[in-house]
VEXROMI-438677 format. One record per residue: x, y, z of N, C-alpha, C in turn. Coordinates in steps of 0.001 Angstrom, whole numbers, padded with zeros to 6 digits, always signed. Layout:
N
XYZXYZXYZ
...
# end
This chain:
206
+064925+099008+120747+065712+097646+120933+066062+096642+119887
+064759+096376+119070+064890+095520+118204+065652+095744+116995
+065560+097227+116742+066289+097488+115507+067722+097425+116153
+068331+097508+117114+069553+097713+117453+070233+095989+117393
+069146+095006+117995+069577+093667+117582+069427+093339+116212
+068695+093884+115418+068595+093409+114072+069967+093771+113195
+070331+095188+113771+071693+095539+113194+072927+094649+113335
+072958+094416+114992+073981+093454+115358+073761+092058+114551
+072525+091664+114575+072684+090270+113807+072962+090388+112470
+072396+091359+111550+072637+091489+110398+073715+092006+109548
+074290+093005+110313+075568+093822+109740+076872+093206+110592
+077142+092978+112034+077982+092936+112626+078250+091557+113032
+077268+090789+113005+077538+089006+113293+078261+088648+112086
+077752+088925+110994+078647+088280+109934+079988+088635+109659
+080596+089809+110315+082003+089954+110229+082437+089158+111436
+082039+089190+112722+082753+088523+113859+082622+086694+113302
+081485+086357+112787+081580+085012+112066+082484+084691+111239
+082715+085620+110290+084169+085188+109318+085159+085234+109764
+085256+086417+110561+086980+086339+111157+087108+085231+112350
+086209+084731+112732+086078+083426+113755+086348+082385+113122
+085790+082176+111653+086383+080922+111042+087902+081332+110504
+088274+082519+110107+089515+082724+109991+090813+082231+111436
+090151+082987+112336+090925+082576+113633+090976+080895+113674
+089608+080265+114001+089865+078821+113959+090685+078118+112921
+090410+078476+111793+091544+077857+110684+093040+078269+110860
+093263+079193+111237+094598+079728+111850+095313+078609+113038
+094388+078376+114001+094746+077709+115093+094876+076126+114793
+094219+075580+113696+094278+074262+113334+095171+073849+112396
+095423+074787+111273+096415+074518+110199+097281+075385+110351
+097816+076747+110937+098791+077491+110821+099306+077659+109572
+098336+078394+108826+098618+078619+107607+099920+079976+107147
+100147+080573+106112+101451+081475+106133+100485+082562+106075
+100145+083539+107307+099549+084687+106978+099891+085721+106306
+101038+085769+106494+101944+087102+105681+102019+086768+104215
+102043+085647+103710+101893+085658+102182+100244+085846+101769
+099140+085684+102818+097927+085784+102305+097827+087329+102718
+098342+087873+103305+098223+089362+103448+098586+090198+102398
+100001+089610+101992+100407+089999+100840+099693+090025+099275
+098911+088777+099246+097860+088664+097930+096875+089466+098305
+096233+089613+099681+095275+090748+099827+095746+092378+099537
+096729+092405+099751+097196+093963+099766+098000+094619+098328
+098287+093598+097588+098996+093914+096290+098080+093320+095085
+097245+092264+095430+096255+092057+094266+094900+092365+094766
+094356+091674+095563+092996+091753+095737+092409+093406+095964
+093065+093853+096933+092732+095306+097239+092875+096462+096249
+093552+096396+095513+093522+097372+094448+092638+096976+093272
+092332+095689+093246+091192+095372+091939+089749+095661+092651
+089737+095601+094030+088416+096072+094586+088567+097615+094614
+089269+098287+094578+089231+099683+094299+089080+100077+092995
+089574+099701+091984+089631+099698+090655+087975+099543+090085
+087511+098187+090695+086035+097931+090303+085009+098983+090628
+085335+098972+091864+084565+100058+092628+084099+101382+092277
+085484+101967+091890+085455+103160+091408+084848+103362+089791
+085268+102436+089177+085012+102441+087516+083164+101961+087460
+082773+101289+088488+081136+100945+088379+080372+101725+088887
+080667+102680+089606+079933+103448+090371+080218+105025+090064
+079094+105576+089740+079347+107035+089259+079288+107767+090247
+080405+108012+091312+080531+108762+092202+081319+110148+091756
+080148+111140+091904+081034+112687+091461+082314+113089+092011
+082899+113832+091433+083993+114343+091877+084031+115199+093071
+082948+115815+093089+082900+116702+094434+082614+115819+095575
+081816+114919+095441+081654+113712+096833+082909+113301+096906
+083697+112727+096113+085041+112253+096136+085949+113003+097088
+086323+114379+096588+086802+115268+097242+086227+115290+099089
+084925+115713+098927+084277+115932+100170+084523+114643+101231
+084782+113594+100750+084737+112288+101722+086500+112224+102036
+087106+112809+100921+088735+112507+101037+089067+113695+102249
+088285+114783+102319+088575+115899+103110+087969+115517+104392
+087081+114944+104418+086555+114647+105923+087315+113359+106733
+087890+112198+105871+088562+111460+106216+090081+112033+106901
+090673+112872+105911+091618+113733+106666+091528+114564+107673
+090676+115302+107772+090260+116016+108959+090182+115221+110316
+089268+114108+110077+089086+113127+111159+090624+112750+111656
+091313+112400+110719+092720+111971+110885+093261+112947+112016
+093538+113931+111324+094458+114990+111783+093826+115401+113319
+092228+115531+113323+091937+116312+114773+092012+114959+115772
+092066+113993+115661+092025+112649+116337+093444+112752+116993
+094413+113040+116210+095701+113128+116480+096162+114228+117302
+095325+115478+117048+095794+116672+117685+095011+116137+119375
+093960+115948+119293+093562+115613+120625+094232+114393+121092
+094537+113660+120535+095276+112432+121418+096874+113043+122096
+097598+113797+121241+098804+114704+121424+098233+115718+123002
+096987+116282+122572+096722+117307+124032+096572+116604+124850
+095706+115179+125068+095625+114523+125897+096653+113940+126753
+097810+113454+126049+099237+112900+126219+099904+113792+126981
+100078+115137+126326+100620+116238+127152+100209+116810+128151
+098714+116814+128405+098124+116904+129637+098257+116096+130868
+098587+114730+130403+098962+113751+131396+100018+113309+131630
+101217+114333+130739+102623+114290+131145+103055+112825+130734
+102575+112200+129608+103417+110941+129216+104417+111069+128669
+105194+109962+128562+106665+109994+127879+106366+109974+126228
+107183+110836+125722+107167+111030+124187+106623+109677+123168
+107302+108727+123735+107052+107775+122861+105516+106877+123214
+105099+107333+124516+103916+106894+124661+102764+107848+124449
+102768+109024+123963+102046+110085+123483+102305+109687+121798
+103242+109333+121271+103411+108711+119879+102444+107294+119706
+102375+106443+120500+101751+105509+120513+100287+105759+120700
+099560+106581+121491+098404+107031+121752+097660+107716+120698
+098732+108622+120120+098301+109189+118555+098207+108263+117708
+099149+107401+117401+098539+106501+116328+097356+105452+116710
+097337+105137+117794+096022+104427+117985+094759+105137+118008
+094793+106536+118214+093286+107424+118236+093187+107485+116477
+094415+107983+115629+094409+108285+114414+093633+107436+113398
+094313+106093+113438+094482+105230+112368+093236+103946+112778
+092534+103824+111827+091473+102628+111923+091631+101325+111051
+091015+100213+111539+091236+099282+110576+089873+099389+109534
+090302+100046+108479+089200+100599+107892+089090+099660+106506
+090222+098576+106447+090016+097622+105598+089331+096242+105870
+090135+095881+106579+089301+094242+106744+088019+094445+107491
+087858+095088+108444+086990+095237+109207+085657+096501+108583
+086332+097471+108274+085279+098763+107975+084905+098452+106577
+085510+098010+105435+085027+097685+104295+083719+096666+104423
+084238+095607+105184+083181+094492+105163+081494+094966+105913
+081979+095646+107138+081087+096238+107801+080026+097057+107078
+080885+098193+106148+080012+098979+105228+079423+098092+104233
+079854+097175+103734+079257+096331+102701+078086+095648+103180
+077795+095434+104303+076513+094587+105152+075720+095441+105232
+076090+096884+105637+075005+097798+106127+074571+098385+105028
+075090+098991+104085+074723+100017+103097+074835+099511+101388
+075266+097964+101256+075402+097356+099943+076363+097862+099493
+076635+097412+097958+077708+097650+097054+077631+099169+096608
+076473+099468+096821+076480+101132+095989+077290+102178+096700
+077561+101881+098248+078283+102670+099118+079602+102201+099077
+080231+101058+098310+081562+100864+098323+082500+101690+097959
+082046+102105+096911+083093+103278+096190+083427+104430+097539
+082414+104587+098295+082775+105955+099078+083298+105630+099995
+082961+104259+100722+083655+103533+101719+085221+103543+101298
+085562+103160+099967+087047+102782+099906+087634+104180+099809
+086989+105208+099375+087868+106828+099165+088221+106852+100933
+087315+106621+101784+087769+106609+103122+089026+106142+103760
+088795+104626+103075+089744+103517+103273+091267+104102+102567
+091279+104693+101627+092631+105066+100881+093014+106365+101637
+092639+107156+101694+092900+108331+102542+093238+107749+104190
+092842+106872+104918+093180+106200+105963+094564+105581+105928
+094589+104660+104672+096046+104139+104515+097038+104652+103955
+096906+106056+103154+097750+106696+102915+098460+107458+104064
+097570+108284+104776+098083+108819+106102+098595+107811+106927
+098132+106546+107299+098968+105820+107838+100319+105292+107192
+100497+105049+106146+101915+104908+105569+102912+106351+105476
+102194+107065+105843+103184+108571+105797+103141+109249+107236
+101918+109863+107514+102019+110475+108965+102333+109510+110180
+101868+108025+109641+101691+107406+110623+103262+106820+111165
+103944+106643+110054+105341+106036+110180+106315+107271+110669
+105633+108558+110411+106649+109420+111013+106459+109633+112461
+105053+109765+113149+104625+109710+114082+105535+108669+114867
+105601+107324+114336+105955+106355+115331+107355+106532+115187
+108054+107221+114324+109586+107535+114642+109912+108621+115459
+108844+109006+115762+109133+110576+116754+109594+111164+115925
+109393+111868+114534+109715+112713+113947+110790+112335+112915
+111435+111399+113421+112925+110847+112646+112582+110621+111512
+111574+110321+110543+111313+109683+109116+111612+110921+108135
+112404+110827+107256+112600+111821+106315+111416+111937+105398
+111067+112995+104823+109941+112910+103696+110034+112222+102744
+111242+111666+102153+111614+110920+101085+111062+109615+101493
+111364+108973+102635+111031+107835+102960+109576+107918+103194
+108903+108841+103770+107527+108591+104054+106767+108561+102501
+107424+109481+101451+106813+109448+099958+106956+108204+099447
+108330+107230+099865+108351+106093+099067+107606+104858+099901
+107084+105149+100765+106248+104013+101472+104855+104295+100938
+104418+105452+100716+103068+105865+100144+103023+105237+098801
+104072+105662+097942+104269+105070+096682+104057+103618+096536
+104223+102846+097419+104218+101261+097423+102932+100725+097832
+102158+101512+098093+100421+101099+098214+100149+100954+096577
+099865+099780+096281+099046+099484+095353+097791+100154+094658
+096900+100204+095746+095544+100357+096071+095483+102366+095161
+096763+102579+095353+096545+104108+095218+096837+104402+093512
+097621+103449+093070+097895+103234+091606+096373+102784+090952
+095508+102121+091725+094341+101457+091112+093387+102847+091022
+093474+103651+091963+092374+104860+092294+092987+105381+090942
+094164+106069+090855+094760+107027+089953+094198+106501+088438
+094207+105197+088079+093897+104516+086782+092552+104473+086882
+091692+104450+087442+090370+104384+087611+089865+105943+087385
+090586+106744+088066+090003+107974+088137+090576+108526+086446
+091516+108193+085768+091730+108279+084613+090768+107727+083861
+090387+106731+083629+089461+105944+083053+087727+106987+083149
+087729+107322+084487+086398+108040+084834+086415+109404+084003
+087525+109997+083946+087763+111424+083411+087853+111543+082317
+088250+110465+081679+088668+110435+080208+086946+110059+079445
+086352+109422+080355+085311+108761+079936+085439+107554+079104
+086494+106628+079406+086763+105504+078415+086130+104369+079121
+085789+103335+078604+085252+102169+079090+086181+101068+079158
+086054+100158+080389+087078+098949+080752+086417+097848+079781
+087568+097221+078952+086866+095968+078392+086278+095223+079257
+084983+094576+078519+084528+093553+079516+085267+092545+079933
+086149+091861+079260+086948+090789+079721+087963+091367+080946
+088492+092409+080914+089297+093179+081655+088516+093169+082849
+087652+094089+082777+086553+094416+084112+086226+093154+084607
+085733+091777+084098+085293+090938+084693+086453+090320+085293
+087589+090423+084984+088419+089518+085716+089102+090235+086963
+089198+091600+086821+089392+092564+087803+088349+092657+089157
+087146+092467+088497+086077+092382+089317+085578+091110+090333
+086270+090249+089688+086369+088664+090062+087019+088835+091185
+088539+089166+091067+089407+089470+092239+089076+090379+093355
+088803+091394+092917+087848+092486+093651+086841+091756+094762
+086051+091198+094365+084968+090387+095264+085720+089573+096154
+086816+088910+096040+087511+088025+096857+088200+088919+097930
+088455+090338+097699+089178+090914+098857+088452+090844+099917
+087026+091370+100244+086782+091655+101467+086621+090210+102598
+086289+089051+101760+086244+087889+102476+087766+087188+102896
+088704+087661+101956+090228+087307+102421+090659+088533+103719
+090063+089537+103396+090366+090440+104535+090079+090256+105848
+088936+089697+105835+087722+089124+107147+088786+087594+107781
+089351+086920+106779+089843+085753+107197+091423+086121+107938
+091608+086938+107244+093305+087698+107967+092831+088344+109067
+091840+089007+108984+091586+089814+110781+091335+088777+111434
+090867+087217+111565+090774+086336+112227+092007+085737+112787
# end
């Protein structure tokens, strides 16, 4: 029981406190959340992905195992949701909503911050792999399901191509593969912005 309370206090409570501050700030000052979300999505998140991948020696085999696990989790959740919706004879639109709810989680704002508090910076690169698979699946498969299968493959691909974190991952992977080292001045700038990603995500969550 004490261990559970300690986990709630040390890992989960900080997430809710940070999000609560964001909620209070929004209620009092009414900031432009859309602009802040764009900064997080287009600048801070890619920097976090790049700095985490380049600064941790995550083996390629482990990368693909995590990615495969994340994708399998998404697909199995979708299959189970579709099966339950069919058994309950829900409308197609309700089945789509149920599938999206079950398949995709808030792996960014909430998941990355909780992982950081629970396992530290050494596990961040692994959490980011799961986060990237989730967000790519959401922008492709999620859009397809939400449109009841009317989305063309080209449109789904275009949406995925607009995810900046994907390019950060590819560039970081290229540097790791070629064993190139990021210049200190560049890494420090990117890492500085990346460290701001999780606090900003939590404020947006609130």
